[in-house]
C-alpha positions in Angstrom: 81.3 122.5 65.4 84.8 122.6 66.9 88.1 123.4 65.1 90.6 121.8 64.9 89.9 118.1 65.4 92.3 117.9 68.3 90.4 120.7 70.1 89.9 118.5 73.2 93.6 117.8 73.6 94.5 121.4 73.1 92.3 122.6 75.9 92.8 119.6 78.2 89.3 118.1 78.0 90.9 114.6 77.4 92.1 114.8 81.1 88.5 115.7 82.2 87.3 112.5 80.4 89.9 110.5 82.2 88.8 112.0 85.6 85.2 111.2 84.8 86.1 107.6 84.0 87.8 107.2 87.3 84.5 108.0 89.0 82.5 105.5 86.9 81.7 102.1 88.5 81.3 100.1 85.3 81.8 100.0 81.6 78.3 101.3 81.0 79.2 104.7 82.7 82.5 104.8 80.8 80.7 104.3 77.5 78.6 107.3 78.3 81.8 109.3 79.1 83.2 108.3 75.7 80.0 109.5 74.1 80.3 113.0 75.5 80.2 115.5 72.6 80.0 119.2 72.0 76.5 120.6 71.6 74.9 124.0 70.9 71.4 122.8 71.9 70.3 124.9 74.8 67.7 122.5 76.0 70.1 119.5 76.0 72.8 121.4 77.8 70.4 122.7 80.4 69.0 119.3 81.0 72.4 117.7 81.5 73.4 120.5 84.0 70.2 120.3 85.9 70.0 116.6 86.3 73.6 116.5 87.6 72.7 119.3 90.1 69.6 117.3 91.2 71.6 114.2 91.7 74.3 116.0 93.7 71.6 117.7 95.9 69.6 114.5 96.4 72.5 112.2 97.2 73.9 114.9 99.5 70.7 115.4 101.5 69.3 111.8 101.4 72.6 109.9 101.5 73.1 106.2 101.1 72.9 106.1 97.2 73.5 102.5 96.0 77.0 102.2 94.6 77.9 98.5 94.5 77.5 95.8 91.8 77.4 98.0 88.8 77.9 95.3 86.1 77.5 95.4 82.4 75.3 92.5 81.2 74.6 94.1 77.8 77.0 91.7 75.8 75.4 88.7 77.5 71.9 89.9 76.8 72.8 90.5 73.2 74.1 86.9 73.0 71.0 85.5 74.5 68.8 87.0 71.8 69.9 84.0 69.6 67.7 81.0 70.0 69.4 77.9 71.5 71.8 79.9 73.6 71.7 79.7 77.4 73.0 82.0 80.1 76.3 81.1 81.8 76.2 80.3 85.5 78.6 83.2 86.4 76.6 85.6 84.3 73.5 84.4 86.0 74.8 85.5 89.3 76.0 88.9 87.8 72.5 89.4 86.4 71.0 88.8 89.9 73.2 91.2 91.8 73.2 93.9 89.2 69.4 93.8 88.8 69.1 94.0 92.5 71.3 97.2 92.4 69.1 98.7 89.6 65.9 97.9 91.7 67.5 99.7 94.7 68.3 102.7 92.6 64.8 102.9 91.2 63.4 102.7 94.8 65.9 105.4 95.9 64.8 107.8 93.2 61.1 107.1 93.7 61.4 108.2 97.3 62.5 111.6 96.1 60.0 114.5 95.7 58.9 114.6 92.1 58.5 118.3 92.0 61.9 119.0 93.6 63.7 116.5 91.4 61.7 116.2 88.2 64.5 115.1 85.9 65.7 112.3 88.1 62.1 111.2 88.7 61.5 111.1 84.9 64.3 108.5 84.5 62.3 105.8 86.3 59.1 106.3 84.4 58.0 103.2 82.4 61.1 101.2 83.4 60.6 97.5 83.4 60.0 96.0 86.9 62.6 93.2 87.4 60.9 91.8 90.6 59.6 88.6 88.9 63.0 87.8 87.4 64.7 88.5 90.7 62.2 86.2 92.5 63.1 83.3 90.1 66.8 84.1 90.5 66.4 83.9 94.3 64.9 80.4 93.8 67.8 79.2 91.6 70.8 80.8 93.3 72.1 81.0 96.8 74.0 83.9 98.4 77.3 82.7 96.9 76.0 82.4 93.4 75.7 78.5 93.4 72.7 76.6 92.2 70.4 75.7 95.1 69.4 72.1 95.7 65.8 73.3 95.6 66.2 74.8 92.1 64.3 71.8 90.8 62.8 68.6 92.3 65.1 66.5 90.0 68.2 68.4 91.1 67.3 68.0 94.7 66.9 64.2 94.3 70.2 63.8 92.4 72.2 65.7 95.1 70.6 63.7 97.8 71.8 60.5 96.2 75.3 62.0 95.7 75.6 62.8 99.3 74.5 59.2 100.2 77.0 57.6 97.8 79.9 59.8 98.8 79.2 58.9 102.4 79.4 55.2 101.6 82.7 55.6 99.7 84.2 57.7 102.5 83.4 55.0 105.0 84.9 52.2 102.9 88.0 54.3 102.0 88.6 55.2 105.7 88.3 51.5 106.7 90.8 50.4 104.0 93.2 53.3 104.9 93.1 52.3 108.6 94.2 48.7 107.7 97.0 50.1 105.5 98.2 52.4 108.2 98.1 49.6 110.8 100.1 47.3 108.4 102.7 49.9 107.7 101.8 50.1 104.0 101.5 53.9 104.2 102.5 56.7 106.5 100.5 57.4 109.6 99.6 61.0 108.6 98.3 60.4 105.0 94.6 61.0 104.1 92.5 60.1 101.1 92.9 62.3 98.1 91.4 62.8 94.6 92.9 61.6 91.4 91.0 61.8 88.1 87.9 62.9 90.0 87.9 59.7 92.1 88.7 59.2 95.8 92.0 57.2 96.2 94.5 56.1 98.9 98.2 57.0 98.8 100.3 53.8 99.3 104.0 53.1 99.3 104.8 51.5 95.9 106.4 48.4 97.5 103.0 47.6 99.0 100.8 48.4 96.0 99.7 44.8 95.6 98.6 44.4 99.2 95.3 46.2 98.4 93.1 45.1 95.4 92.1 48.0 93.3 93.0 50.3 90.4 96.1 52.5 90.3 95.2 56.0 89.0 98.5 57.8 89.5 101.9 57.8 91.1 104.2 60.4 92.6 107.1 62.0 90.5 109.6 59.9 92.5 107.6 56.7 91.9 107.7 55.9 95.6 103.9 56.5 96.1 101.0 55.2 94.2 97.3 56.3 94.4 94.9 53.3 94.5 91.2 53.2 94.2 90.1 50.1 96.3 88.1 47.6 94.3 85.1 47.7 96.7 84.4 51.4 95.9 84.9 51.2 92.2 81.3 50.5 91.3 80.1 53.2 93.8 82.5 55.7 92.2 81.1 54.9 88.8 77.6 55.6 90.2 78.8 58.9 91.6 80.2 59.8 88.2 76.9 59.1 86.5 75.1 61.2 89.2 77.4 64.1 88.6 76.7 63.9 84.9 73.0 63.9 85.7 73.5 66.9 87.9 75.2 68.9 85.1 72.4 68.0 82.7 69.8 69.1 85.2 71.6 72.5 85.8 71.7 73.0 82.0 67.9 72.4 82.0 67.4 74.9 84.7 69.5 77.6 82.9 67.8 76.8 79.6 64.4 77.3 81.2 65.4 80.6 82.8 66.9 81.8 79.5 63.7 81.0 77.7 61.8 82.9 80.4 63.8 86.1 80.0 64.3 86.0 76.3 61.0 87.8 75.5 62.0 90.6 78.0 65.6 91.1 76.8 64.7 94.5 75.3 63.3 95.7 78.6 66.3 94.3 80.5 68.6 96.2 78.1 66.7 99.4 78.9 67.4 98.8 82.6 71.1 98.5 81.9 71.0 101.7 79.7 69.4 103.3 82.8 72.2 101.9 85.0 74.8 103.4 82.6 73.1 106.8 82.6 73.0 106.8 86.5 76.6 105.8 86.6 77.5 108.7 84.3 75.4 111.2 86.2 77.0 110.0 89.5 80.5 110.4 88.0 79.6 114.0 86.8 78.3 114.8 90.3 81.4 113.5 92.0 83.7 115.4 89.6 81.7 118.5 90.2 82.4 118.1 93.9 86.1 117.6 93.3 86.5 120.8 91.2 83.9 122.8 93.2 81.8 123.2 90.1 78.3 124.5 89.7 75.5 125.2 87.1 75.8 128.9 86.2 72.9 130.8 84.7 72.6 129.5 81.2 71.8 131.9 78.4 70.6 131.1 74.9 72.5 134.1 73.4 76.2 134.5 72.9 77.6 136.0 76.1 80.2 135.4 78.8 79.9 136.9 82.3 82.1 134.6 84.4 83.0 135.4 88.0 85.7 133.5 90.0 86.2 131.0 87.1 89.1 128.5 87.7 90.9 126.1 85.5 89.7 122.7 86.9 92.9 120.8 86.2 95.1 123.6 87.7 92.7 123.7 90.7 93.1 120.0 91.4 96.9 120.2 91.0 97.2 123.2 93.2 95.0 121.7 95.9 97.5 118.8 96.3 100.2 121.4 96.9 98.0 123.4 99.3 98.1 126.3 96.9 95.2 128.4 95.6 94.3 129.3 92.0 93.8 133.0 91.2 90.2 133.1 89.8 89.3 134.7 86.5 86.6 137.3 85.9 85.8 137.8 82.3 83.0 139.6 80.4 82.2 139.3 76.7 79.0 140.6 75.2 77.8 142.3 72.0 79.4 145.6 73.0 82.7 143.9 74.1 83.1 140.8 72.0 86.9 140.4 71.6 89.3 140.5 74.5 93.0 141.1 73.7 95.2 140.0 76.6 98.8 141.2 76.9 101.3 141.0 79.8 104.5 139.3 80.8 105.7 135.9 79.8 104.7 133.2 82.4 102.1 135.7 83.6 99.1 133.5 83.0 98.0 134.6 79.5 97.9 131.1 78.0 96.3 129.7 81.1 93.6 132.3 80.9 93.0 131.4 77.3 92.9 127.7 78.0 90.5 128.3 81.0 88.0 130.0 78.7 88.3 127.2 76.1 88.0 124.3 78.5 85.2 125.8 80.6 83.1 126.7 77.6 83.6 123.3 76.1 82.8 121.5 79.4 79.7 123.6 79.7 78.5 122.8 76.2 79.2 119.1 76.9 76.7 119.4 79.8 79.3 119.4 82.6 79.2 121.8 85.6 82.1 124.2 85.7 84.1 125.8 88.6 82.9 129.4 88.8 80.5 131.4 90.9 76.9 130.2 90.6 75.7 133.7 89.8 77.9 133.7 86.7 76.2 133.9 83.3 77.2 131.6 80.4 76.0 131.8 76.8 76.0 129.1 74.1 78.2 129.3 71.0 77.6 127.3 67.8 81.3 127.0 66.9 84.5 126.9 68.9 87.9 127.6 67.4 91.4 127.5 68.9 94.9 128.2 67.7 97.5 127.4 70.3 100.8 125.6 70.4 103.4 124.7 67.8 101.8 123.0 64.8 104.9 122.8 62.6 105.1 119.5 60.6 108.1 118.2 58.7 105.9 115.7 56.8 103.6 118.5 55.5 106.4 121.0 55.1 104.8 123.4 57.5 106.6 125.9 59.7 105.1 127.3 62.9 104.0 130.5 61.2 102.6 128.6 58.2 100.4 126.5 60.5 99.1 129.6 62.2 98.3 131.2 58.9 96.4 128.1 57.8 94.4 128.2 61.0 93.6 131.9 60.5 92.5 131.1 56.9 90.0 128.5 58.3 88.9 130.8 61.0 88.1 133.5 58.4 86.1 131.1 56.3 84.0 129.6 59.1 83.6 132.2 61.8 80.3 134.0 62.3 78.5 136.0 65.0 77.7 132.8 66.9 81.3 131.7 67.2 84.0 131.8 69.9 87.6 131.8 68.8 90.8 131.5 70.9 94.2 132.5 69.6 97.5 132.3 71.6 100.5 134.5 70.7 98.6 136.2 67.8 100.9 137.1 64.9 104.0 135.3 66.4 106.4 133.1 64.4 107.6 135.6 61.9 109.2 139.1 61.6 107.4 141.2 64.3 106.5 144.2 62.1 105.1 142.1 59.3 103.5 139.6 61.6 101.9 142.4 63.6 100.3 144.0 60.5 98.9 140.7 59.3 97.5 140.0 62.7 96.0 143.5 62.9 94.2 143.0 59.6 92.9 139.6 60.7 91.7 141.1 63.9 89.8 143.8 62.0 88.1 141.1 59.9 87.2 139.0 63.0 85.6 142.1 64.4 83.6 142.7 61.2 82.3 139.2 61.4 80.9 140.0 64.9 82.6 136.9 66.3 83.5 136.5 70.0 87.1 135.8 71.0 90.0 135.8 73.4 93.5 136.7 72.0 96.9 136.8 73.7 99.8 138.9 72.2 102.8 141.0 72.9 102.4 143.2 69.8 102.0 146.9 70.5 100.1 147.7 67.3 97.4 145.2 68.3 97.1 146.9 71.7 96.5 150.2 70.0 94.0 148.6 67.6 92.1 147.2 70.5 91.6 150.7 71.9 90.4 152.0 68.6 88.1 149.2 67.3 84.6 149.1 68.7 83.8 145.7 70.1 87.5 145.0 71.0 88.9 145.6 74.5 92.4 145.4 76.0 93.1 143.2 79.0 96.3 142.8 81.1 97.7 140.1 83.2 98.9 142.0 86.3 102.5 142.0 87.4 104.0 143.0 90.8 106.8 145.3 89.5 108.1 145.9 93.0 108.6 142.2 93.8 109.0 141.2 90.2 106.5 138.4 90.2 103.3 137.8 88.2 99.9 138.2 90.0 98.0 135.9 87.5 95.1 138.4 87.7 93.2 139.6 84.6 92.3 143.2 84.4 90.3 144.5 81.5 90.3 148.0 80.0 94.0 148.6 79.6 96.9 146.8 77.9 99.6 145.1 79.8 103.4 145.4 79.7 105.7 142.5 78.8 108.1 143.5 81.6 110.9 142.1 79.5 113.7 144.1 81.2 112.4 143.5 84.7 112.1 139.8 84.2 115.6 139.6 82.6 117.1 141.5 85.5 115.3 139.3 88.0 116.8 136.1 86.6 120.3 137.6 86.6 120.7 138.5 82.9 123.9 140.4 82.2 123.4 144.1 83.2 125.6 145.5 80.4 123.5 143.7 77.7 120.3 145.0 79.3 121.6 148.6 79.3 122.5 148.3 75.5 119.0 147.0 74.9 117.4 149.9 76.7 119.4 152.4 74.7 118.3 150.7 71.5 114.6 150.6 72.6 114.6 154.3 73.5 113.5 156.1 76.6 110.0 156.9 75.4 109.0 153.3 75.2 110.6 152.4 78.5 108.9 155.4 80.3 105.6 154.4 78.8 106.0 150.9 80.1 106.9 152.2 83.6 103.9 154.6 83.7 101.6 151.7 82.7 103.1 149.6 85.5 102.6 152.3 88.1 99.0 153.0 87.0 98.0 149.4 87.4 99.8 149.0 90.7 98.2 152.2 92.1 94.7 151.1 90.8 95.1 147.7 92.5 96.0 149.3 95.8 93.0 151.7 95.6 90.6 148.9 94.8 91.8 147.0 97.8 91.4 150.0 100.1 87.9 150.6 98.6 86.9 147.1 99.4 88.2 147.3 103.0 86.3 150.6 103.5 83.1 149.1 102.1 83.3 146.1 104.4 83.9 148.4 107.4 81.0 150.7 106.4 78.6 147.7 106.1 79.7 146.4 109.5 79.2 149.8 111.1 75.7 150.1 109.6 74.8 146.7 110.9 76.0 147.6 114.4 74.0 150.8 114.4 70.9 149.0 113.3 71.3 146.4 116.0 71.8 149.2 118.6 68.7 151.1 117.6 66.6 147.9 117.6 67.9 147.0 121.1 67.2 150.4 122.4 63.7 150.3 121.1 63.1 146.9 122.7 64.4 148.1 126.1 62.2 151.2 126.1 59.2 149.1 125.2 60.0 146.6 128.0 60.5 149.5 130.5 57.0 150.8 129.8 55.5 147.3 130.1 57.2 146.7 133.5 56.0 150.1 134.9 52.5 149.4 133.7 52.4 146.0 135.3 53.9 147.3 138.5 51.2 150.0 138.8 48.5 147.4 138.3 50.0 145.1 140.9 50.3 148.0 143.4 46.7 149.0 142.8 45.6 145.4 143.5 47.6 145.4 146.7 46.1 148.7 147.9 42.6 147.6 147.0 43.1 144.4 149.0 44.5 146.3 152.0 41.5 148.6 152.1 39.1 145.7 152.1 41.0 144.1 155.0 40.9 147.3 157.0 37.1 147.7 156.4 36.5 144.1 157.5 38.6 144.6 160.6 36.7 147.7 161.7 33.4 145.9 161.1 34.5 142.9 163.2 35.7 145.2 166.0 32.4 146.9 166.2 30.5 143.6 166.1 32.4 142.0 169.0 32.5 145.3 170.9 36.2 145.6 170.7 37.1 142.6 172.8 40.7 142.8 173.6 41.7 139.3 172.5 39.9 139.6 169.2 41.4 143.0 168.6 44.9 141.7 169.2 44.2 138.8 166.9 42.9 141.1 164.1 45.8 143.6 164.7 48.2 140.6 164.3 46.5 139.8 161.0 47.0 143.3 159.7 50.7 143.3 160.7 51.2 140.0 159.0 49.5 141.2 155.8 51.7 144.3 155.9 54.8 142.1 156.0 53.4 140.0 153.1 52.9 143.2 151.0 56.5 144.2 151.7 57.7 140.9 150.5 55.9 140.9 147.2 58.4 141.7 144.4 57.5 143.8 141.4 57.2 141.4 138.5 59.2 142.1 135.4 57.2 141.2 132.4 59.4 140.2 129.5 58.6 141.5 126.2 57.8 138.3 124.5 55.5 138.9 121.5 53.7 135.9 120.2 56.1 134.1 117.9 54.7 133.8 114.4 56.2 131.9 111.6 58.7 134.0 109.6 57.3 134.2 106.0 59.6 137.0 104.8 62.3 136.6 102.1 65.2 134.2 102.8 68.3 136.1 103.8 71.9 135.3 104.8 72.0 133.7 108.3 68.5 132.2 108.1 68.0 128.5 108.9 66.2 126.6 106.2 65.1 123.2 105.1 64.9 121.8 101.6 61.3 121.0 100.8 60.7 117.3 101.1 63.7 116.7 103.3 64.4 116.9 107.1 68.0 118.1 106.9 68.4 121.7 107.9 71.2 124.2 107.1 72.2 127.8 107.3 72.2 130.3 104.4 75.7 131.6 103.7 74.8 133.7 100.6 71.7 134.7 98.6 72.1 135.9 95.0 70.0 135.9 91.8 67.3 133.5 93.2 69.9 131.0 94.5 71.1 130.4 98.0 74.4 128.8 99.1 73.4 126.6 102.1 75.8 125.0 104.6 74.8 121.6 105.9 76.7 119.5 108.3 79.4 118.2 106.0 78.8 119.9 102.6 77.5 123.0 100.8 74.9 123.2 98.1 73.7 126.0 95.8 69.9 125.6 95.8 67.1 127.6 94.2 65.1 129.7 96.7 61.8 128.2 95.7 63.1 124.8 96.9 63.7 126.2 100.4 61.5 127.0 103.4 62.4 129.0 106.5 62.6 127.3 109.9 63.3 128.5 113.4 66.9 128.3 114.7 67.7 124.6 115.3 66.9 123.4 118.8 69.7 122.4 121.1 71.2 125.8 121.9 70.9 126.4 125.7 68.6 129.3 126.5 70.1 131.7 129.0 68.1 131.7 132.3 65.8 134.7 132.8 63.6 136.1 135.5 64.3 136.7 139.2 67.4 134.3 139.3 68.5 134.7 135.7 71.8 136.5 136.5 72.6 134.2 139.3 72.1 131.0 137.3 74.0 132.5 134.3 76.9 133.4 136.6 76.8 129.9 138.1 76.8 128.4 134.6 79.8 130.5 133.6 81.7 129.5 136.8 81.1 125.8 136.0 82.3 126.2 132.5 85.4 128.1 133.4 86.4 126.3 136.6 89.6 124.4 136.6 90.7 121.8 139.2 94.2 123.2 139.3 95.4 126.7 140.3 98.9 128.0 139.9 100.1 130.8 142.2 103.8 130.5 141.6 105.7 133.8 141.3 102.9 135.9 143.0 103.3 138.0 146.1 101.7 136.7 149.3 98.8 139.2 149.2 98.0 138.5 145.6 98.3 134.7 146.1 96.0 134.7 149.2 93.4 136.9 147.4 93.3 134.8 144.3 93.3 131.6 146.3 90.4 132.8 148.5 88.3 133.5 145.4 89.3 130.1 144.0 88.4 128.2 147.2 85.0 130.0 147.4 84.2 129.0 143.8 85.2 125.4 144.5 82.9 125.2 147.6 80.1 126.9 145.7 80.3 124.5 142.9 80.6 121.5 145.3 84.0 120.4 143.9 85.5 117.4 145.7 89.2 118.0 145.2 91.6 120.7 143.8 95.3 121.1 143.4 97.2 124.2 144.4 100.6 124.7 142.7 102.7 127.0 144.9 106.2 125.7 144.1 108.9 124.6 146.5 111.3 127.6 146.7 111.9 128.6 150.3 108.5 127.3 151.4 106.9 130.6 152.3 103.9 130.3 149.8 103.4 126.7 150.9 103.2 127.7 154.6 100.8 130.7 153.9 98.5 128.4 151.8 98.3 125.9 154.5 97.6 128.5 157.2 94.8 129.8 155.1 93.3 126.3 154.4 93.3 125.6 158.1 90.8 128.5 158.6 88.3 127.2 156.0 85.6 125.0 157.7 84.6 123.3 154.5 88.2 121.9 153.9 88.3 118.3 155.0 92.0 117.7 154.5 95.1 118.8 152.7 98.5 117.2 151.9 101.4 117.1 149.6 101.0 115.7 146.1 102.7 112.5 145.0 106.4 113.1 144.1 105.6 112.3 140.5 103.0 115.1 140.5 104.8 117.9 142.2 105.5 116.6 145.7 106.1 119.5 148.2 105.5 122.0 145.4 101.8 121.1 145.1 99.0 120.8 147.8 96.0 118.5 147.3 92.9 119.8 149.0 89.8 117.7 149.8 86.4 119.3 150.7 83.6 118.1 152.9 80.7 116.7 150.9 
């Protein structure tokens, strides 16, 4: 249950409904939005969250989800249940295009992997197949929604006769009109027109008796009459009869179609229920994208462990202003059930309270919420809120009276499975008395083991929160140095109201503030200042701790990479030496064999001089070949095996059943945040599989010419067709220019520009003297006056 009845308006859920309706494509989806209700059923909530997550993932990965012609035919189908009714022609076309959309959605979902998207796949089970009805509709209607001539043999014959009769009338009318124009009875530019459904000729009223026929109308001035010539009167009557026959035949066709679908109206209604459900799920998925929502880990017990929670309406508003919402971290469990938040006015206490109320209500309505996916969210049977001014003149209620009535109802209905939210607890009456009443109520809430979030300024409640087990203080942080709220919730200690600081900041009279400080007493003021300083120091320490942790993790990562690289280098060195020794051994062995063969041949041919010289030449040649053989560097390339280890940050993955790949940004609690080309998704690890890094990244050349090719590639990427040497000394300019010209020749560049400036012409002269010494330079000359003139030299190279 929820209390009070206007709970949704108090937390802002009525605006969430409005946003959902904007994303709906038809009334069917809007009806589902109107039907959203609070639930404490774990299975129902989990189902709604998971099916929205499945849709968002599937439509994001597969794309092209049908989103046109979402039409509501339920009222028409309900009307057609009655015997004797027939479907209207416009509704017939609406039925065709909407059934076609439903069929496309069913095919889209059926293509999805049933194991990956079980809830979406279950929606299409046992749905009626509209193929037969769509086939008949295709025979009856054309692309524009008009009845086809071929819808029935009788209609085809009637329309054929109509075309013939209208052709006859058109010919006779044109002939009569030509005579009238030639005789001057009508203007030269007039054409036949329609009056009373019949083709007529406009004539000047003074000549209306020149043509035999029937006058059907006249102009407002009475100067023009519209005459149907007598010779076409009978034919027009025949056309009128044929048009009546056409209408009767169309009614027959619609009647026959209605009778065909009437037995299947129940099944057709289920299809439109399905369309409404899909429209609703689609709207939830789109809203989830807008507010950057997710499905947190859902718990069946009462517990809140939210990280980076954001108020969705505030988030959307701030995004339009290019501002960011400060996220909320909140923990409530059996040991810490009630959070008492204190702090300055306009510091975010009420926003924090509304954020808890709205997000918990959204969650239990089955809507994804904007918080970290690894957050944990429990289910509460009852939600209560007391916020705002409920005074009523009609019911003779003051602000404080209305709060007391709410507290009375809370005390009667709260239990250990409830969550209550109270803003400005105890306010509206004399502070000391209001504070004691509030403290007594707080103690009772704590005895009931209820969960809650309370905002207050009362010091006695802050003290009670420190003493009562199950109750914890929380503070909205405030920058005392710059006098501005930080909108950050910090649990564990109470917050200061910063009344004097805020008053001073807005320019409140200093003398009045001094009097107020004297009345307050130095003890209270010193306590507030110490509280401020403690929180400020703690915030700075936490920030420094985070920075050191990040630096430490980075250093550890670098050390690990260095050790791994050193190990790989040592292994490669050993492999290279081993291969070099084996290669040398082969060369020596081959040389020994050649020498032995040479000695044998010399002995056999009795050391003939010519043969000896020839053999000696072979030995020398072989020696030179040995000297030319390089030592091969064997790269340490272990056979690549598929990576079957756990998925980690930086891995490239694919969703099972899909070809789209992405990179893992974060892994936490069995979920991975995966970046695809244009969107991010939080996906369960069991739905992902590891893949190699995507192809397309150019491999750096390796081997004998690796460094050369790499250097060439770098030169190509960095080379610019213009060099600017203005302001440089002659020696620096010539050195830089020489290197530049060498690169241009090496890269086979056709033309370059040298900007040396005009000045006194010294650099220009030196540049041209240097260019005249380069053989590869074909020509050089001044640039066009619009492009630098004498201050720029264009150089062309030989190709």
